[in-house]
C-alpha positions as CSV (number, residue, x, y, z in Angstrom):
1,X,5.3,-0.7,8.9
2,X,6.0,-0.3,5.3
3,X,9.7,-0.3,4.4
4,X,10.6,1.1,1.0
5,X,14.0,0.9,-0.6
6,X,16.5,3.5,0.4
7,X,14.5,4.6,3.4
8,X,16.7,3.7,6.4
9,X,14.8,5.8,8.9
10,X,11.8,3.4,9.0
11,X,14.0,0.5,10.2
12,X,15.8,2.6,12.8
13,X,12.4,3.8,14.2
14,X,11.1,0.3,14.4
15,X,14.2,-0.8,16.4
16,X,13.6,2.0,18.8
17,X,9.9,1.1,19.4
18,X,10.6,-2.6,19.8
19,X,6.9,-3.2,19.1
20,X,6.4,-4.0,15.5
21,X,3.2,-6.0,14.8
22,X,3.3,-5.7,11.0
23,X,6.2,-5.3,8.6
24,X,6.1,-5.1,4.8
25,X,9.1,-4.7,2.4
26,X,8.5,-3.1,-1.0
27,X,10.8,-3.2,-4.0
28,X,9.9,0.3,-5.2
29,X,9.2,3.7,-3.7
30,X,11.6,5.3,-1.3
31,X,11.7,7.9,1.4
32,X,9.0,9.8,-0.4
33,X,6.8,6.8,-1.2
34,X,3.7,9.0,-1.4
35,X,5.2,10.7,-4.4
36,X,7.3,7.8,-5.8
37,X,4.8,4.9,-5.5
38,X,1.5,6.3,-4.3
39,X,-0.5,3.2,-5.4
40,X,1.8,0.9,-3.4
41,X,1.5,3.1,-0.3
42,X,-2.2,3.4,-0.6
43,X,-2.7,-0.4,-0.9
44,X,-0.5,-0.9,2.2
45,X,-2.6,1.6,4.2
46,X,-5.8,0.0,3.1
47,X,-4.6,-3.5,3.9
48,X,-3.6,-2.3,7.4
49,X,-7.0,-0.8,8.2
50,X,-8.8,-3.8,6.8
51,X,-6.8,-6.1,9.1
52,X,-8.0,-4.2,12.3
53,X,-10.5,-6.0,14.5
54,X,-14.1,-5.0,14.1
55,X,-13.9,-4.3,10.4
56,X,-16.7,-5.7,8.3
């Protein structure tokens, strides 16, 4: 999960699922990270998919 400043919903959802295999904290962005820090969010999503087994 990517956690951006001011977005408290992410941490609460993670506590509910109790299965967090990846956690990243970012110093900029927010609840609307796609609008506030799109390059940070895009890099996080790409890093996640590259880490999956079977990726070349």
